[in-house]
C-alpha positions, -999 to +999 in steps of 0.1 A: +862+208+050+881+174+052+870+142+037+854+129+069+833+159+073+823+158+036+814+122+037+792+129+068+776+159+051+768+140+019+753+112+039+732+132+062+721+161+040+699+146+012+678+176+000+697+197-024+684+229-040+703+236-071+706+273-078+711+279-116+701+244-125+698+244-164+671+225-182+697+218-209+711+182-204+745+193-219+751+218-190+772+208-160+744+218-137+720+194-153+744+165-153+754+171-117+718+173-106+709+142-125+738+123-109+725+135-075+690+122-082+704+087-093+722+086-060+691+091-038+693+129-033+661+149-035+669+176-061+650+209-061+656+231-091+659+268-085+658+288-117+634+315-127+612+311-156+612+273-157+584+252-144+601+218-142+635+203-146+644+166-142+609+158-133+610+181-103+590+214-098+613+243-102+612+275-081+623+310-090+641+317-056+653+297-026+626+315-005+598+299-027+610+263-019+583+249+005+607+220+016+635+222+040+667+225+021+698+207+035+724+218+007+722+249-015+744+238-046+753+270-065+759+272-102+762+310-105+791+335-111+810+341-079+799+378-078+762+367-077+767+343-048+765+367-018+728+371-024+724+333-027+743+330+006+719+355+023+689+335+009+704+301+022+708+317+057+671+330+055+657+296+046+678+277+074+698+256+050+726+234+063+753+239+038+762+263+011+781+245-017+798+266-044+806+245-074+840+239-089+855+272-101+833+294-078+848+310-047+838+342-029+850+351+005+822+375+012+797+347+004+815+322+026+815+348+055+777+354+051+770+317+050+794+309+079+780+338+101+746+324+094+756+289+108+760+271+075+787+248+065+805+262+035+822+243+006+838+263-022+854+254-055+843+218-053+820+198-075+794+179-054+792+151-080+831+146-081+833+147-043+804+122-039+820+098-065+854+102-049+842+095-012+814+070-019+826+048-049+864+047-043+880+012-041+886+015-004+847+015-001+845-018-020+828+000-048+797+007-027+778+037-035+757+054-007+720+055-003 
């Protein structure tokens, strides 16, 4: 996905289910989700055994989320992601986003075949900062 596509995606898709979101503020998933909240995204935690993270009700599985999900942001081991892709397709998400360091071609194939945009091995926070707060944008954030 090129920068123009990423920029369009991060502007138009505002509901993000974060699979593997940790309640621990020292974890990357928590910091990324908090950043997304601060920038106007609706964050939905997906983590079994937790009731709430960052003030939002948590759900054990993507299929349990009652809201429409635009982006499924994944903080899981690469080998665990094909099942997440299958769930993202089932719920009709728009994008499957595998965080920095996570790549899986089987996962990407499942998501793409299901009509989802696929982003791999990129951090949504880093990409959002780069695309929306660069000097060429006049320092303007989005949303």
